[in-house]
Residue, then its C-alpha position, 0 to 999 in steps of 0.5 A: m908344073n903349074s903355071l897355066p892358072y897364072i897366065f889365065i889369072y893375068i888375062a882375065a886381070a888385063l881385060i879389066f885393066y883394060f875396061m877400067a882406063p877411060q875410053k881414049w886409051h882403048n886403042k892400039p898401045m894399050l893392047l900391046f901394053c896388055l901383050l907385053g904383061f903376058l909375054d912378060l909374066s910368060a917369060l917369068l914363069l916358063l922361062l926363068r929357071y932356064i936362064e943362068n946369066v945374073f944380068l939377064r935374069n934380074l932384067l927379068i924379075y924387075s920388069s916384071t916387078i915394075y910393070f905389074g906396080i904399073f898393071g895393079s895400080g891401074i887396076v884400083v885406081g880404074i876402080f876408084r875412078f868409076l866410083f867417083i864418076y858414078i858419085a858426082i855424077r849422082l850429085k850432078h856435079h858435072r865439073l868433078a865427073q869431067l875431071a875423073q873422066s880425064s885421061k889425064m887424070w888417070l895416067l897422073m894417079v896411077f904414076l903416082f900410084s905405082s910410084i908409092c907401091l913400087g918405091f916402098g914395096i922394093y925397100n920392104f922387100a930388100h929389107p927384112i925385119i924381125k918379128e917378135y912374139d913371146i908365147s906360152l903353150a904350158d906352165n912346165g918350166n921349159e922354155m925355146k927360142i924358135a925362128f920361123i921362115s916362109d915363102l922364100h920363093l927362090g928364082a924371081g923372089m929370093s936373091e942370093h943377097l937376101a939369102d945372106l943377109m935373112t943367114d946373118m940375122l938369124k946367127e944374130n938372133a942365136c936361136d934353138l931350132l929353125l922352122i921353114g913353113g913352105d913355099v921356098i921354090d916355085a916355077t922360077s927357081r933354080r936347083e944352084e939357088l937351093d943348093y946354095l940356100c942349103q949352104k947357108l942353112k947348115s951354118l947355122d948349126i942348129d936343127i931345121f924342120y921344113t914342111s911345104g907349101n903350095h908352090e913347091k908343085d909348079s919346080f921340077i926341083d925334087i926338094t925333098k931330097i935336097f933338104e934330107q940331104a942337107d940334114i934339114s928334116c921334113l914334116y909331111d902330116d908327121y911330128i918328131n918330139i924335141g924337149n918335151l915340144n912336138i914339132v908337127g908339118l901338116t901339108a894342110a890345116d884339115k889333116q889328120i895326125e895322131i901324136a901319142n903323147d901329152d906334150p904341148s906342140l907347134v904346128i907348121t902348116h903353110i896356108p893359114r886356113n880351117i885352122k880350127n880343124i887341126n885336131v891337135e890340142r896345146c898347139l901354136v900354129i905357125s903360117g905363111h902363105t898370104h905375104g901379109y897384105q901385100f899389094p896387089s895379090s893378096t888382095f883377092y883372098v884376104a877372106a878366104n884365110d883364117c887371118q890374114y897376118g899376125y896373131k890370132q886365137i881361134e877357139d883353143k889353138q894360138l895362130i901366128v901367120s907370117s907375111g914372109i922373107s920374099a915375094w912370089g913373082f915380083r920383088s916388092k912388098f907394100p904395105s907388108r914387108s918381108e920377114i922372119l919370126i923369132i918366138k920366145l915359147k913357154y911351155 
């Protein structure tokens, strides 16, 4: 389990939220609001996996979704409020400065901004799209249609309904194989949810390959054992050759791997970081992790990744970063959307 860092991050963010609010709001109700978030997040990360009742699970998940939509909006509005006040004072426009300092104006802007984020976010989360790419690695006359999913986050993220919808979309697109790019489970996941996912994936009747993400370590579930029992191949710094194409799974981009052939390679690694260090030639790298440009979580580590979302050429390597099929902790994605990648590969 590795939930404590997320709780400490929240505490730091709560302090920022508290001092970003108008001074009038520095009172007990505001402190109680921040404390509510602490209790909500703690329950989500530490207790959700033990709750069997579907209604109670959804109540906790969606209360967290709404709370942190408001919380993130409050921080953003607070930052712009301080900037607006500073500019108004520098321009000696006292009326605008007073307007920006108004607690009612701050509350109104938080309400409007959070309503937009949550309205679009909950819709974007629950209605995944198909994102297609045409990629060429070589001109040897070979073609393959590949599906890629990542960041399922069973529990607080992916529900059974979303798993059903994802499976139907994969069947409709009839791919040759499916790649899973990590973060299937996290601290909120239950064994029954993973069993249900395996049942749905087995119904696809295609080869499936998986490599781990950064959240699997937060769970007590032995995903490798369960996936292997479901005939899902786990590639941890390893590869397999199918139809003159190497399918490579790396737990980190800087892991070294030796491939005993000259065939083109398709590399799955969860975090799109240090991609230039991958010692595989003629390769397409596919990652997840970032959740696209998801507000507010992705805001804090955009600069840490080689690419936040979409396609990018990095030296001799092609990189595609997916926004993922779900979200971590909260069932909301904005402005990014839940997605399945369909890659038509020529090699």
